N, CA, C and O atoms as a GROMACS GRO file, in nm:
protein
  412
    1MET      N    1  15.917   7.675  13.941
    1MET     CA    2  16.014   7.790  13.960
    1MET      C    3  16.010   7.846  13.797
    1MET      O    4  15.947   7.947  13.763
    2GLN      N    5  16.088   7.762  13.705
    2GLN     CA    6  16.112   7.800  13.588
    2GLN      C    7  15.964   7.875  13.532
    2GLN      O    8  15.950   7.990  13.488
    3PHE      N    9  15.891   7.800  13.546
    3PHE     CA   10  15.755   7.853  13.466
    3PHE      C   11  15.721   8.009  13.511
    3PHE      O   12  15.696   8.100  13.432
    4ALA      N   13  15.724   8.018  13.625
    4ALA     CA   14  15.721   8.163  13.721
    4ALA      C   15  15.820   8.267  13.652
    4ALA      O   16  15.784   8.378  13.612
    5GLU      N   17  15.953   8.216  13.643
    5GLU     CA   18  16.055   8.298  13.580
    5GLU      C   19  16.003   8.316  13.454
    5GLU      O   20  15.966   8.432  13.440
    6ASP      N   21  15.982   8.239  13.344
    6ASP     CA   22  15.936   8.252  13.238
    6ASP      C   23  15.848   8.337  13.219
    6ASP      O   24  15.877   8.430  13.144
    7GLN      N   25  15.728   8.332  13.274
    7GLN     CA   26  15.616   8.438  13.277
    7GLN      C   27  15.633   8.540  13.299
    7GLN      O   28  15.572   8.625  13.236
    8ALA      N   29  15.758   8.585  13.437
    8ALA     CA   30  15.794   8.700  13.442
    8ALA      C   31  15.874   8.777  13.331
    8ALA      O   32  15.863   8.897  13.305
    9MET      N   33  15.965   8.675  13.262
    9MET     CA   34  16.011   8.755  13.170
    9MET      C   35  15.924   8.746  13.051
    9MET      O   36  15.958   8.830  12.968
   10THR      N   37  15.833   8.682  13.017
   10THR     CA   38  15.718   8.723  12.921
   10THR      C   39  15.654   8.864  12.956
   10THR      O   40  15.629   8.956  12.878
   11ALA      N   41  15.633   8.857  13.100
   11ALA     CA   42  15.560   9.011  13.146
   11ALA      C   43  15.635   9.111  13.084
   11ALA      O   44  15.599   9.197  13.003
   12ASN      N   45  15.780   9.083  13.147
   12ASN     CA   46  15.845   9.204  13.128
   12ASN      C   47  15.902   9.258  13.003
   12ASN      O   48  15.932   9.376  12.982
   13ASP      N   49  15.917   9.128  12.894
   13ASP     CA   50  15.924   9.149  12.734
   13ASP      C   51  15.793   9.228  12.712
   13ASP      O   52  15.804   9.341  12.664
   14ALA      N   53  15.692   9.189  12.737
   14ALA     CA   54  15.564   9.270  12.682
   14ALA      C   55  15.568   9.409  12.740
   14ALA      O   56  15.522   9.502  12.673
   15TYR      N   57  15.615   9.428  12.849
   15TYR     CA   58  15.576   9.574  12.903
   15TYR      C   59  15.700   9.648  12.832
   15TYR      O   60  15.674   9.761  12.791
   16ARG      N   61  15.857   9.593  12.808
   16ARG     CA   62  15.927   9.654  12.743
   16ARG      C   63  15.923   9.711  12.628
   16ARG      O   64  15.962   9.822  12.595
   17LYS      N   65  15.858   9.603  12.550
   17LYS     CA   66  15.783   9.636  12.400
   17LYS      C   67  15.683   9.738  12.376
   17LYS      O   68  15.667   9.813  12.279
   18LYS      N   69  15.601   9.721  12.514
   18LYS     CA   70  15.507   9.858  12.507
   18LYS      C   71  15.582  10.004  12.522
   18LYS      O   72  15.565  10.094  12.439
   19MET      N   73  15.662  10.016  12.628
   19MET     CA   74  15.715  10.134  12.606
   19MET      C   75  15.809  10.158  12.515
   19MET      O   76  15.850  10.273  12.500
   20GLU      N   77  15.853  10.067  12.448
   20GLU     CA   78  15.956  10.111  12.349
   20GLU      C   79  15.879  10.138  12.195
   20GLU      O   80  15.939  10.183  12.097
   21THR      N   81  15.745  10.104  12.198
   21THR     CA   82  15.649  10.166  12.113
   21THR      C   83  15.621  10.291  12.136
   21THR      O   84  15.638  10.379  12.051
   22ARG      N   85  15.576  10.311  12.247
   22ARG     CA   86  15.538  10.450  12.276
   22ARG      C   87  15.687  10.556  12.257
   22ARG      O   88  15.683  10.669  12.207
   23LEU      N   89  15.791  10.501  12.300
   23LEU     CA   90  15.905  10.603  12.251
   23LEU      C   91  15.942  10.624  12.127
   23LEU      O   92  16.011  10.716  12.083
   24GLU      N   93  15.885  10.519  12.060
   24GLU     CA   94  15.888  10.522  11.904
   24GLU      C   95  15.805  10.638  11.852
   24GLU      O   96  15.848  10.724  11.776
   25ALA      N   97  15.679  10.630  11.902
   25ALA     CA   98  15.587  10.747  11.880
   25ALA      C   99  15.621  10.915  11.917
   25ALA      O  100  15.598  11.024  11.866
   26ILE      N  101  15.681  10.869  12.023
   26ILE     CA  102  15.758  11.010  12.072
   26ILE      C  103  15.864  11.081  11.987
   26ILE      O  104  15.875  11.202  11.970
   27ASP      N  105  15.944  10.977  11.934
   27ASP     CA  106  16.020  11.022  11.841
   27ASP      C  107  15.993  11.086  11.737
   27ASP      O  108  16.033  11.196  11.700
   28ALA      N  109  15.889  10.978  11.666
   28ALA     CA  110  15.847  11.019  11.525
   28ALA      C  111  15.754  11.161  11.566
   28ALA      O  112  15.731  11.214  11.457
   29GLU      N  113  15.698  11.235  11.664
   29GLU     CA  114  15.640  11.336  11.701
   29GLU      C  115  15.761  11.451  11.703
   29GLU      O  116  15.762  11.556  11.638
   30MET      N  117  15.865  11.403  11.796
   30MET     CA  118  15.980  11.517  11.784
   30MET      C  119  16.035  11.544  11.655
   30MET      O  120  16.075  11.656  11.624
   31ASP      N  121  16.038  11.439  11.573
   31ASP     CA  122  16.069  11.458  11.414
   31ASP      C  123  15.967  11.561  11.369
   31ASP      O  124  16.004  11.668  11.321
   32ARG      N  125  15.864  11.535  11.382
   32ARG     CA  126  15.756  11.639  11.329
   32ARG      C  127  15.784  11.775  11.358
   32ARG      O  128  15.790  11.863  11.272
   33LEU      N  129  15.805  11.796  11.509
   33LEU     CA  130  15.806  11.932  11.522
   33LEU      C  131  15.944  11.994  11.494
   33LEU      O  132  15.956  12.117  11.493
   34LYS      N  133  16.054  11.908  11.471
   34LYS     CA  134  16.164  11.948  11.417
   34LYS      C  135  16.137  12.007  11.283
   34LYS      O  136  16.171  12.125  11.272
   35ALA      N  137  16.092  11.961  11.199
   35ALA     CA  138  16.047  11.978  11.066
   35ALA      C  139  15.953  12.106  11.049
   35ALA      O  140  15.956  12.188  10.957
   36GLU      N  141  15.866  12.102  11.165
   36GLU     CA  142  15.772  12.182  11.158
   36GLU      C  143  15.859  12.350  11.184
   36GLU      O  144  15.836  12.458  11.129
   37ALA      N  145  15.941  12.320  11.268
   37ALA     CA  146  16.008  12.445  11.333
   37ALA      C  147  16.089  12.511  11.218
   37ALA      O  148  16.096  12.634  11.213
   38ARG      N  149  16.154  12.430  11.123
   38ARG     CA  150  16.194  12.488  10.999
   38ARG      C  151  16.123  12.596  10.915
   38ARG      O  152  16.194  12.683  10.864
   39SER      N  153  15.996  12.598  10.898
   39SER     CA  154  15.935  12.633  10.853
   39SER      C  155  15.854  12.794  10.903
   39SER      O  156  15.774  12.876  10.859
   40LYS      N  157  15.936  12.768  11.016
   40LYS     CA  158  15.883  12.917  11.096
   40LYS      C  159  15.994  13.009  11.106
   40LYS      O  160  16.110  12.981  11.076
   41ASP      N  161  15.950  13.131  11.155
   41ASP     CA  162  16.069  13.260  11.192
   41ASP      C  163  16.155  13.218  11.280
   41ASP      O  164  16.133  13.107  11.328
   42ALA      N  165  16.248  13.277  11.316
   42ALA     CA  166  16.356  13.273  11.392
   42ALA      C  167  16.274  13.263  11.519
   42ALA      O  168  16.258  13.155  11.575
   43ASP      N  169  16.211  13.396  11.573
   43ASP     CA  170  16.156  13.392  11.714
   43ASP      C  171  16.085  13.250  11.735
   43ASP      O  172  16.105  13.191  11.842
   44ALA      N  173  16.007  13.195  11.641
   44ALA     CA  174  15.941  13.058  11.676
   44ALA      C  175  16.030  12.949  11.667
   44ALA      O  176  16.014  12.848  11.736
   45GLN      N  177  16.132  12.965  11.578
   45GLN     CA  178  16.203  12.840  11.590
   45GLN      C  179  16.295  12.837  11.749
   45GLN      O  180  16.330  12.736  11.810
   46LEU      N  181  16.314  12.954  11.781
   46LEU     CA  182  16.384  12.918  11.935
   46LEU      C  183  16.287  12.880  12.013
   46LEU      O  184  16.330  12.810  12.105
   47GLU      N  185  16.154  12.900  12.017
   47GLU     CA  186  16.071  12.852  12.098
   47GLU      C  187  16.052  12.685  12.070
   47GLU      O  188  16.033  12.606  12.162
   48TYR      N  189  16.058  12.651  11.944
   48TYR     CA  190  16.061  12.518  11.912
   48TYR      C  191  16.189  12.448  11.960
   48TYR      O  192  16.176  12.332  12.000
   49ALA      N  193  16.312  12.505  11.962
   49ALA     CA  194  16.442  12.454  11.983
   49ALA      C  195  16.453  12.438  12.136
   49ALA      O  196  16.531  12.354  12.182
   50GLU      N  197  16.379  12.514  12.217
   50GLU     CA  198  16.382  12.528  12.360
   50GLU      C  199  16.278  12.410  12.413
   50GLU      O  200  16.301  12.332  12.506
   51SER      N  201  16.182  12.414  12.349
   51SER     CA  202  16.107  12.269  12.380
   51SER      C  203  16.153  12.131  12.332
   51SER      O  204  16.134  12.024  12.391
   52LEU      N  205  16.218  12.152  12.214
   52LEU     CA  206  16.266  12.023  12.186
   52LEU      C  207  16.365  12.001  12.268
   52LEU      O  208  16.377  11.882  12.299
   53SER      N  209  16.445  12.076  12.319
   53SER     CA  210  16.559  12.050  12.429
   53SER      C  211  16.518  12.015  12.557
   53SER      O  212  16.595  11.942  12.620
   54HIS      N  213  16.416  12.049  12.609
   54HIS     CA  214  16.325  11.974  12.704
   54HIS      C  215  16.317  11.869  12.696
   54HIS      O  216  16.381  11.795  12.770
   55LEU      N  217  16.226  11.820  12.594
   55LEU     CA  218  16.192  11.681  12.544
   55LEU      C  219  16.317  11.591  12.535
   55LEU      O  220  16.324  11.484  12.596
   56LYS      N  221  16.398  11.632  12.470
   56LYS     CA  222  16.526  11.545  12.459
   56LYS      C  223  16.586  11.494  12.590
   56LYS      O  224  16.634  11.383  12.612
   57ALA      N  225  16.573  11.619  12.689
   57ALA     CA  226  16.621  11.550  12.813
   57ALA      C  227  16.533  11.451  12.889
   57ALA      O  228  16.574  11.361  12.962
   58ARG      N  229  16.391  11.485  12.858
   58ARG     CA  230  16.315  11.387  12.909
   58ARG      C  231  16.320  11.273  12.838
   58ARG      O  232  16.274  11.176  12.898
   59ARG      N  233  16.351  11.256  12.757
   59ARG     CA  234  16.378  11.118  12.639
   59ARG      C  235  16.494  11.065  12.689
   59ARG      O  236  16.502  10.944  12.664
   60ALA      N  237  16.598  11.116  12.757
   60ALA     CA  238  16.729  11.075  12.766
   60ALA      C  239  16.677  10.987  12.911
   60ALA      O  240  16.691  10.865  12.915
   61GLU      N  241  16.626  11.055  13.013
   61GLU     CA  242  16.597  10.989  13.129
   61GLU      C  243  16.539  10.895  13.094
   61GLU      O  244  16.592  10.788  13.122
   62PHE      N  245  16.420  10.892  13.027
   62PHE     CA  246  16.329  10.782  12.994
   62PHE      C  247  16.430  10.670  12.954
   62PHE      O  248  16.426  10.556  13.002
   63GLU      N  249  16.509  10.708  12.874
   63GLU     CA  250  16.600  10.587  12.791
   63GLU      C  251  16.701  10.530  12.917
   63GLU      O  252  16.738  10.412  12.922
   64ARG      N  253  16.732  10.610  12.996
   64ARG     CA  254  16.808  10.553  13.088
   64ARG      C  255  16.768  10.474  13.191
   64ARG      O  256  16.844  10.389  13.238
   65ARG      N  257  16.628  10.499  13.245
   65ARG     CA  258  16.530  10.379  13.287
   65ARG      C  259  16.497  10.259  13.212
   65ARG      O  260  16.486  10.149  13.266
   66MET      N  261  16.484  10.275  13.106
   66MET     CA  262  16.476  10.163  13.028
   66MET      C  263  16.590  10.080  13.026
   66MET      O  264  16.581   9.960  13.052
   67ASP      N  265  16.718  10.145  12.994
   67ASP     CA  266  16.842  10.047  12.986
   67ASP      C  267  16.835  10.006  13.143
   67ASP      O  268  16.913   9.912  13.153
   68LYS      N  269  16.793  10.025  13.237
   68LYS     CA  270  16.809   9.954  13.370
   68LYS      C  271  16.694   9.839  13.379
   68LYS      O  272  16.711   9.733  13.439
   69LEU      N  273  16.565   9.876  13.306
   69LEU     CA  274  16.470   9.774  13.289
   69LEU      C  275  16.526   9.643  13.200
   69LEU      O  276  16.497   9.525  13.220
   70ARG      N  277  16.613   9.694  13.100
   70ARG     CA  278  16.645   9.591  13.003
   70ARG      C  279  16.752   9.496  13.086
   70ARG      O  280  16.763   9.379  13.050
   71GLN      N  281  16.823   9.538  13.186
   71GLN     CA  282  16.935   9.478  13.263
   71GLN      C  283  16.913   9.424  13.370
   71GLN      O  284  17.000   9.357  13.425
   72ALA      N  285  16.759   9.448  13.436
   72ALA     CA  286  16.714   9.423  13.564
   72ALA      C  287  16.702   9.247  13.578
   72ALA      O  288  16.679   9.169  13.485
   73GLY      N  289  16.721   9.219  13.698
   73GLY     CA  290  16.650   9.074  13.714
   73GLY      C  291  16.525   9.097  13.758
   73GLY      O  292  16.470   9.207  13.766
   74GLU      N  293  16.461   8.952  13.798
   74GLU     CA  294  16.328   8.945  13.815
   74GLU      C  295  16.292   9.026  13.977
   74GLU      O  296  16.191   9.088  14.009
   75ALA      N  297  16.399   8.999  14.047
   75ALA     CA  298  16.384   9.063  14.218
   75ALA      C  299  16.357   9.196  14.194
   75ALA      O  300  16.302   9.239  14.295
   76VAL      N  301  16.371   9.289  14.104
   76VAL     CA  302  16.378   9.434  14.119
   76VAL      C  303  16.298   9.486  14.039
   76VAL      O  304  16.297   9.609  14.044
   77LEU      N  305  16.202   9.418  13.935
   77LEU     CA  306  16.145   9.456  13.821
   77LEU      C  307  16.026   9.543  13.841
   77LEU      O  308  15.984   9.625  13.759
   78GLY      N  309  15.969   9.516  13.970
   78GLY     CA  310  15.853   9.630  13.997
   78GLY      C  311  15.911   9.762  14.020
   78GLY      O  312  15.853   9.862  13.979
   79ASP      N  313  16.023   9.769  14.083
   79ASP     CA  314  16.062   9.909  14.137
   79ASP      C  315  16.118   9.959  14.028
   79ASP      O  316  16.101  10.081  14.025
   80ILE      N  317  16.184   9.913  13.929
   80ILE     CA  318  16.246   9.946  13.806
   80ILE      C  319  16.122  10.026  13.722
   80ILE      O  320  16.118  10.145  13.691
   81GLN      N  321  16.022   9.923  13.696
   81GLN     CA  322  15.893   9.951  13.628
   81GLN      C  323  15.807  10.111  13.690
   81GLN      O  324  15.735  10.193  13.632
   82ALA      N  325  15.853  10.101  13.820
   82ALA     CA  326  15.774  10.217  13.867
   82ALA      C  327  15.885  10.354  13.810
   82ALA      O  328  15.850  10.467  13.775
   83GLY      N  329  15.984  10.313  13.814
   83GLY     CA  330  16.052  10.443  13.765
   83GLY      C  331  16.065  10.469  13.585
   83GLY      O  332  16.092  10.577  13.531
   84VAL      N  333  16.045  10.375  13.536
   84VAL     CA  334  15.990  10.378  13.400
   84VAL      C  335  15.887  10.458  13.383
   84VAL      O  336  15.872  10.552  13.304
   85GLU      N  337  15.808  10.408  13.476
   85GLU     CA  338  15.643  10.477  13.445
   85GLU      C  339  15.657  10.619  13.473
   85GLU      O  340  15.599  10.699  13.400
   86ASN      N  341  15.724  10.656  13.564
   86ASN     CA  342  15.749  10.777  13.634
   86ASN      C  343  15.818  10.855  13.514
   86ASN      O  344  15.750  10.953  13.486
   87ALA      N  345  15.914  10.845  13.447
   87ALA     CA  346  15.981  10.902  13.334
   87ALA      C  347  15.890  10.877  13.226
   87ALA      O  348  15.876  10.986  13.170
   88TRP      N  349  15.825  10.795  13.169
   88TRP     CA  350  15.712  10.805  13.082
   88TRP      C  351  15.628  10.904  13.093
   88TRP      O  352  15.597  10.963  12.990
   89LYS      N  353  15.574  10.943  13.213
   89LYS     CA  354  15.463  11.032  13.257
   89LYS      C  355  15.546  11.186  13.245
   89LYS      O  356  15.492  11.291  13.212
   90ASP      N  357  15.665  11.170  13.274
   90ASP     CA  358  15.738  11.317  13.267
   90ASP      C  359  15.742  11.349  13.117
   90ASP      O  360  15.707  11.455  13.064
   91LEU      N  361  15.794  11.231  13.054
   91LEU     CA  362  15.810  11.270  12.896
   91LEU      C  363  15.677  11.304  12.811
   91LEU      O  364  15.666  11.394  12.728
   92ASP      N  365  15.600  11.231  12.843
   92ASP     CA  366  15.467  11.246  12.796
   92ASP      C  367  15.413  11.394  12.816
   92ASP      O  368  15.388  11.474  12.726
   93ALA      N  369  15.401  11.413  12.947
   93ALA     CA  370  15.362  11.570  12.981
   93ALA      C  371  15.455  11.651  12.901
   93ALA      O  372  15.394  11.720  12.819
   94ALA      N  373  15.566  11.663  12.899
   94ALA     CA  374  15.631  11.728  12.810
   94ALA      C  375  15.624  11.760  12.662
   94ALA      O  376  15.649  11.866  12.605
   95MET      N  377  15.578  11.625  12.604
   95MET     CA  378  15.532  11.627  12.478
   95MET      C  379  15.366  11.688  12.473
   95MET      O  380  15.326  11.747  12.372
   96GLU      N  381  15.300  11.672  12.561
   96GLU     CA  382  15.178  11.755  12.545
   96GLU      C  383  15.206  11.888  12.593
   96GLU      O  384  15.148  11.978  12.532
   97ARG      N  385  15.263  11.912  12.663
   97ARG     CA  386  15.332  12.092  12.644
   97ARG      C  387  15.359  12.145  12.496
   97ARG      O  388  15.313  12.235  12.426
   98ALA      N  389  15.432  12.072  12.486
   98ALA     CA  390  15.493  12.109  12.337
   98ALA      C  391  15.400  12.111  12.222
   98ALA      O  392  15.407  12.191  12.129
   99ARG      N  393  15.303  12.006  12.238
   99ARG     CA  394  15.180  12.017  12.117
   99ARG      C  395  15.096  12.135  12.156
   99ARG      O  396  15.072  12.217  12.067
  100ALA      N  397  15.041  12.158  12.291
  100ALA     CA  398  14.976  12.262  12.322
  100ALA      C  399  15.060  12.396  12.277
  100ALA      O  400  14.998  12.494  12.236
  101ARG      N  401  15.177  12.399  12.285
  101ARG     CA  402  15.258  12.546  12.252
  101ARG      C  403  15.244  12.582  12.131
  101ARG      O  404  15.222  12.699  12.102
  102PHE      N  405  15.259  12.449  12.008
  102PHE     CA  406  15.266  12.478  11.904
  102PHE      C  407  15.152  12.456  11.804
  102PHE      O  408  15.160  12.438  11.683
  103ARG      N  409  15.041  12.464  11.884
  103ARG     CA  410  14.900  12.408  11.775
  103ARG      C  411  14.862  12.549  11.712
  103ARG      O  412  14.770  12.558  11.631
   0.00000   0.00000   0.00000
């Protein structure tokens, strides 16, 4: 039984690290968008601010799901991972829309 628990924790740790790495990439992209916005005119800055606000909301939801994952017991990992995946998809889609909007 201990081996199965250790293996589950290792899988959970690996999954969590993968998602945290993805989040770091999103954070870097958001920082890039913020820096890019500073060089734009006022109207464009408003568009950037709107997109960044939406991204921050999606990021906050993703972080909330990650907090649940960090605190989860083995019995509920699958359900929580599904929620994390959904939050990731929302955040990633929002970032794609922002990238497309400001190309």
